[in-house]
N, C-alpha and C positions, 0 to 999 in steps of 0.2 A: 504432569499438567495440561497448563492451561495457553492461552490467546494474554496477550499483554498489551494494553490500546495507546499508544504512549504518540507525541508531535511530535509537531517541526513548521518551521515560518518559512515555502518556501516563497521564494519574491512579493511576501506580504501576504500572502492565504496561507489562510493555520493549515494547514493539511494532516490529517490524522490516517497512524497505521496500527496496526498490530504485530507481534511479533514474537516468535518460538522457537526451545532450541535454542542449542550452541555448540551445535554439531561447528569444524573449523569451516567446510565452505557454502555459501549459501545458498539458495533457492530462495529466488525473490517472484512472489508467484504476481501478478497484475488482473485483479477479475474479467469475465464478460461485459463488455459494452449490459448497463442499465444494473448490473448485480455492483457485490461488494462483495468483501474479504468475506461477511455473517454466512455468505449462501456456501458459503466450502472449509469452514468452523472442523471440520468432522477428516479432512485431507489436510489440511493443515497443518491438523496433530496429528496425524501417522510419518507426515515427510520433519515437522521437525522430533521425531524419534532417529529421525535419521543426519539431516543439518536446523543450519540455523535462515529460519522462517520468515519471510516478511510480507507482507501485504500495504497498499495503500489501500485506504477510501477512497475509489477516482471523483475525483472534483464534481459536485452533482449527483454524488447517484454516497447515498449513505450519510455519514458523519463527517463530516470533510466540506467547507462552504461549500454555495454554490453556485458559481461565475453568475454575473447583475447580467454578462448577456451572451448566445448561444458560443458554445466552442468548439471549431474544427476540431479534428482527428490531428491534424500538426496542431492545434494546443493545447492538445494532453498529452502528442508525443514530446513537445517541447518538457511539462508539467510532471510525464516520468522520469526525462533529464536528466532533470536540476535538481528532483528527490535522491537519483542515486547519486549526484556529484554531493550535496551533501551531508548523506549519511558516508561518502569518501566509499561508493560498493566500484 
């Protein structure tokens, strides 16, 4: 099994995320501050043996676009809420 990279548009922002597994339950994993899914690949693959795992690259921390202005924690929260809504999670 491996992580599959996917993209979606979140309010005009090209958001990149990884997905693995085929379980009925979804495990949504937000990497710690300053990190991205690459740092957690082994953990995500382990979780994918039981769950469908989805983990986004937070804006500015990896492959997703870096915002022109510094984002507040509220702005990141909005991004993740919009991400979940976009994928109907």
